[in-house]
N, C-alpha and C positions, 0 to 999 in steps of 0.2 A: 090193315089197310085203311079202315075207316078213320083211324086216329091220325093219320098223316095229313099234313097240310097240303092243300092244293097248290100246285105250282102254276103261277100265272106269268105270262110273257107279254110285255108291252111291245107291240109291233110298231105302232105309229108314234115314234118319238118326236118331240118338238125340235125341229132343226134350228129354229130361231134361238132357243135358249142355249143350245150347244155352241152355236156360233158366237153368241154374246159372251159366254163364259171363256171361250178360247181367246177372244179379243181382249178380254179383261186381264187374263193371265199374262198374255204377251206384253201388254202395256205395263203391267207391274214389273215384269222382268227387265224390260228396257230402262225403266226409271231407276231400278236398283243398280244396274250396271253403269248407267250414266252418272249417278250420284257417287258411287263408291270406287269406280275404276277409271273413269274417263272424265276429262273436264267438260264443262258445259260448252257446247258449240252451237253456233247458228246453223241453221239448215243450209244457208247459202254459202257458208264458208267451205272452201275447197283447198286442200293441201296439195301443193304441187312440188315436185322434186326438181331441183335445178340440175340439169345434166350438162350445162355449159361450164367448163372449168373457169375459175377466177384467175384472170391474168396477173393481177397484182400479187396475189398469194403465191403464184408460181414463180414470179420474179423474186419475191422475198426469200423463198426457200432455196433458190438457186445460188450457189457459192460464187463469190466474186472471182474474176479471173486473176491470174498471177500479175499481169501488167497493171490492172487497176489498183491492185493491193500494194504493189511495190514501185509504183510509178515515180512518186516523189523521191524515194530513196535512190533509185537508179539514176535519176536525172542529177541529183546532188553528187553522187559518186562520180559520174562521168564528167561533170563540170569541174570537180576538184582535181581529177586526173589530168584534164586538159590544162588547167591553170598551173598545176605543179610541174607538168612537163615543160610548159613554156618558160616558167621561171628558172627551172633547172638548166634549160638550154642557154638562157641568158647568163647565168652564173658560170657555166662551163666555158662559155666564150670569153667572159671577162678574165678568168684565170689563165686561159691559154694565151691571151694577149699580153699578160704581165711578164716582165723580165724575170727569169728564174733567180738571178743573183739578187735582185731587189727583194724578191719574196723571202729568200734565205736570210737577208740582212734584217728584214723586219721581224722575222721569227726569232733570230738571235737576240735582237734588242728587247723584244717582249719577255723572252725568257730571263734575260739579265735583270730587267726591272722586277720580275716576279721573285727572283732569288734575292735581290736587294731588299724588297719589301719583307720577305720572310725573315731575312737576317735581322732587319731593324726590329721587327715585331718580337723576335726571339730575345734580342737585347733588352727591349722594354719589359718583357715578361720576367727576365732574370733580375732586372733592376727592381721591379715591383716585388718580386719574391724576397730579394735582399732587404728591401725596406720593411716588408712585413715581418721578416725575421728580426730585423733591428728594432722595430717598434712593436712589441707584443703586449697583449693585455695583461695588466697587473692588477690583482684584486687587493685593494687596500684594506687595512684592518679597521674594525669598528672600535670606538673608545667610548666608555661611560665614566663620568666623574661628576663632582659637585663643585659649584662655584659660589663666590660671594659677589652679588650684584649691587652696584652703587646707583644704577639708574638705567632706564631704557627710553629711547627717544625715536620718533619717526623722522627726525632731521639729523643728519650727520654733523652739522656745525654745532648743534646743541650738545651732542655727545662729546665732541672734541673740547668744547668749553668746559664741561664737567671734568674731563681728564686734566686740563690745565689747573683747575681749582684744586683738585686732589693733589697735584704735584706741588703746589705751593705749601701744602700741609705735609710734605714729605711722604705722600702716599702714591705709589706707582699704580697705574691702571692701563687698560687697553680697551679698544672698541672692537666688538665682534658683530659685524653685520649679518643679519639673517632674517629672512621673510619680511623684507622692507622695513625692518626695525634695526636700531643700533643699540646694542647692549654694552654697558660699561662694567667690566669685571675687574676685581682687585685681588682675587686669590682662587686657588684650585686645591681640592682635596679629593681623596679616593672614596670617602664615606660622607654620609649626611651629617653625622654627629661631629666628625672632625672638622667639617666646614663650619658648622655652627659655633663650636668652641673657639676656633681660630678667629672667626669674625668678631666674637665678643671680647677676646683678649688682645687682639693686635691693632684694633682701630679705635679712635676716639668716639665717644658716644654722641658727639655733635652731628655725625653723619648717620643717616638712616640707611644702613646696609642690609641687604637681604641675603643671609647666609644659608647654605644647604640647598641651593637651587640645582635641580637635576639638569645635566647637560649631556648631549649625545652627539657623536660623530658617526655617520653611517658609512658602511663599506661601499666602495665604488670601484669601477673598472677604469684603470689608467693606462694609457699607451706609453710605455717606457722601453728603453733599451734593456738588454739582459743585464748589463753591469749596473744600471740604475735600479733595477728590480732587486738585485741582491743587496745593494747598498741601503735601499729603503726598508727592506725586510729587517736588516740589522737595526735600523733606526727605530722601528716599531717596538722592538724589545727594550731599547733604551728609554723610550717614552713611557712604557709601562712602569719601569723602575722609578722614573721621575714622578709620575702621578702618585706612587706609593711613598714619596718623600725619600727616595733612595737614589741619590745622584752618584754614579760611579764615574769618577774622573778618568780612570784608566780606560774604561769602555768608550767614553766619549773621545778620548785622544786616539784610540785605535780606529774608531769610526771615521774621524776626520782624516786620518792618514790613508784610509782605504778609499778616499774619494775618487770616482772615475775620472779619466782624462777628459771626457766630453760629457757634460751634463747640461740639462736645460736650465733656463733662467729661474724657473719656479723652484726646481730642486736646489739650485745654488742659494736661494733665499733661505731655505731651511738650514743649509750649512752655516750661513752667516749667523743666524739666531743661536745655533748650537754653540758656536764659538763664544758668543757674548755671555752665555750662562756660566761658562767656566770662570770668568773674572768677577762674578757677582757673589758676594758673601751674605748679603741680606736675604733672609728667607722669603719675605713678602715680595721683594723684587725678583727673586728667582722664580717664584710662582707666576708672576706676570709674564716673564720671558717664556716660561713653559706654555702659558696660554697663547702667546703669539706664535710659538712653534706649531701648536695644535691647530691654530687658525690657518696658518700657511699650509698645513697638511690637508685640511679640509678644502682649501681653495685649489690645491693641486689635484685633488680627486674630482673637483667640479669643473676642471678645465676641459 
């Protein structure tokens, strides 16, 4: 018992210290809550709740009435019905006042005009179809050969003057216009070497002739009748033989005998040139006539 400590109780505690401590703790707690959970507010600030409903917000949330929404549409529809009924009544009154026989006569006249127009249109379409069948596209043949050229000019008169000079020396020639130039040719062969050899042996050295010149006729689309197409197809085979220096008189005679009853002026020119080659015995002159035929053939394709 002697070793135990003595228990003492303090009876008169200082109230002032307890009150100060309590005030300090309360102040600290309020500061913490204010800083971390609530915004800082002035002491005079008072939050009031508005209990009066907002009239504008109520009006905005309220749906528009059927009349205000479809007012313009309904007025337009009613106006259209009134105007249509009025015009329909006027039209009905006009038709009732017309003479039935006069109305029937007008209808018959209109129908007759329609039938006539349809008939005329049908006739025109049939004529157009017949013309298209009569004038069909014909694809001409392309030709490649070599020529001997005596000169080329930009003026046609100068080219014709050279033709006359060559004629005085017993040399036949022709003018072939192309690309705004005028070429004067004196012979035609199927190969470059044959053209060179013929130029060197058949013409005097006093003329500067250019042999072995490559020349080409393009394939073109030509509007011809069916008979003319068949006739020109046969001619193309004859022209191939002529370029190869093989003139078949029997084939030419047969081609001339098969001439269509109705041919164009351009095709007729080809027929005339073919007839003249039959009576020519000189080889150089025959070659010039062949050049004229090929030139006419090219012009026919370019028409």
